[in-house]
C-alpha positions in Angstrom: 130.1 266.2 123.6 128.7 263.1 125.6 126.7 262.3 122.3 129.7 262.3 120.1 131.7 260.2 122.1 129.0 257.6 122.8 128.5 257.2 119.0 132.1 257.1 118.4 132.1 254.2 121.0 129.4 252.4 119.5 130.9 253.0 115.9 134.1 251.5 117.2 132.6 248.4 118.9 130.4 247.7 115.8 133.6 247.8 113.5 135.6 245.6 115.8 132.8 242.8 115.7 132.3 243.1 112.1 136.0 242.7 111.5 136.2 239.5 113.7 133.4 238.1 112.0 135.2 238.6 108.5 138.3 236.5 109.9 136.1 233.3 110.3 136.6 231.9 106.6 140.3 233.0 106.4 143.3 230.9 106.1 146.0 230.8 108.7 148.4 232.8 106.3 145.5 235.2 105.8 145.2 235.6 109.6 148.9 236.1 110.1 149.0 238.8 107.4 145.9 240.7 108.9 147.6 240.6 112.2 151.0 241.6 111.0 149.2 244.5 109.2 147.4 245.6 112.3 150.5 245.3 114.6 152.6 247.2 112.0 150.1 249.9 111.5 150.2 250.8 115.2 153.9 250.3 115.4 154.2 252.7 112.5 152.1 255.3 114.0 153.8 255.0 117.5 157.1 255.5 116.0 156.2 258.3 113.9 154.0 260.2 116.1 150.8 259.5 114.5 151.9 260.2 110.8 149.7 258.9 108.0 153.0 257.8 105.9 154.2 256.0 109.0 151.1 254.1 109.5 150.6 253.1 106.1 154.3 252.1 105.8 154.2 249.9 109.2 150.9 248.3 108.0 152.7 247.4 104.6 155.8 246.1 106.2 153.9 244.2 108.9 151.7 242.7 106.3 154.6 241.2 104.5 156.2 240.0 107.6 152.8 238.3 108.8 152.4 236.8 105.2 155.8 235.3 105.5 155.5 234.1 109.0 152.3 232.4 108.5 153.3 230.3 105.4 152.9 226.5 105.7 156.1 224.7 106.4 156.7 222.0 104.1 
């Protein structure tokens, strides 16, 4: 049990580091879209009790909102 938990923690940490490295070349609007999708996914999961449909729906709505918020104002 300890080995499984430890491997899961290592996998999660590795995924987080790789994800942060992937954001280096993103525009501000792209970053806003990604943050919006992440926040939306967490919100959707919380509001629907962990439902996959709620998580995906929240990510989609959050991504759209983040995309619109991140637009350059001209």
